[in-house]
N, C-alpha and C positions, 0 to 999 in steps of 0.2 A: 763522380769519378768512375771511369770505366775500368773494369778489370782487363787483363790481357786477353782473356777469352772473349769478352764482349767486344773489345776493339778488333780482334781478329775476325769475329763473326760479322761485324758491321763492315769491315773492309772487304770481306768476301761477298757480302750482299751487294755492295756498291761497285764492285770491280766491273769494268766494261765487258760487254759481250764480245766474243771473237768477231773479227770483221768477216764480211761475206763479199767477195770470195775469200776463202781462207787457204793458206798454204803453210806447211811446216816441213822442215827437213826431218827425215826418219831413216832409221837403219833397222830393217826387219830381221827377225830371228824367230824361231819356233817359240811360241808362248807370248809373243808381242800382241798387245791389244790396243785398239783405238775405240774410244767411247765418245760418241757425238750426241749431244742433247740439243733440242731446239723445238721449233714450232713452224710447221709449214703454213705459209700465208698465201692466200689467193689474191691476185691482183687483176683488176679489170674483168672479173668473172671467169678467168681461165683457171684450169686445174694447175696447182703448183707442182713444180718439179724439184728434185734434189739429186745432185750428182756427187759421188765420192770417187776419186781417182787415186790409185797407187801408181805413181809415175817413176820412170827411171832417171829423170832429170827435170830441170826447171824450164827448159825451152818448150815452146808451143808444140813442136813436132816430136817431142820425146815419146818413147814407147810408154804404153800404159799397161802395167802388169795385170791390173784388175780395175775395171770400170763398172761402177754400180750406179744405175740410174733409175730413179723412182718416177713413174708417171702416175700420179694419184688418180684414183677411180678407175684404173685399168690394169697396169702391170709394172713389173720390175724387169729391167734388162741388165744382163751382165755380159761383159765381153773383155777383150784385150786388143790393144792397138800395137802392132809390131811391124817394123820395117816399112812404115808409111801406109799401112792398111789395117782396117778392122778385120778381125778374125770371126769365126762362127759365134754368133751370139746365143745366149741362153736366156729364155724368157720364162717368167712366172706370171700367170694371170691371177694374181692374188695381191691385194694391197692392204697391208696392216696400218698404213699411214692415213690419218684423217686430217684434212685441212682445218686449221684453227686449234688442233689438239696438240699438246706437247708429245714429243717422242724421245726415246732413247735407242740409239743405233750402235751396236757393238760389232767390231770385226776382230775375230780371234785368228791369229796366224798359226796354223798347224803344219805338220811336216809336208803334207800333200795338198792342202787346200786352205782356203779362207773359209771360216765358218761365221755366218752372219746371224745376229740376234736382234730382234726388234721388240722393244718393251719387255725384255727379259724372257722372250720366247724364241726358241730356235726357229730360224726362218728359212735359210738356204745355205748351200755350200758352193764354192767355185774352185775347181782344181787349178793349181798353179800352172801357168803356161810360160812364165819366165822365172828365172831363179830368184829366190827371196833376196839375195844379196844385191841384185840389180836395182831394187826399189830404193829411191833416194828422197822422194817427195810425196807428201800427202796433200791433196787438194780437195776442198769442199766448196760447192757453189750451188746456187739455185734460189728458189723462192722460199727462203728459209731465214728465220731469225735464229741465229745460233746462240745457245745459252752457254755451252762449253764444248771444247774439243780437248780430250785428254788422251795421252799415250802412255802406256806402261807395259 
């Protein structure tokens, strides 16, 4: 006979992974955090990619307050999409993501910026270009097997 703790542990272990692509309604405020865990998977020999977007709506042409795109083995690109066009992108030629290895990616919403952590290490910042209150949707997609997407 299972105890409640064992049953809860087994249910958590067997709960399905979030779908890819993933989207969730959000309401940002200072202190809000998104934690994404998963594993980048290479298909057909290409370098896997991961994209996280903080969007102002669910429509395809919605503004994107923060676009975070990982190109493994080369760089990370950050940008925003406003009024039908991409703005000035910020590039980092550093890649802490390793295909085939699990990762933990956290986005912390601060008063003036998003602070990004990869595997518990501070990685980068991105200054707010759109008001926090305008963000209504979180989207995650790419060559990734998602383990979890948590917001708190």
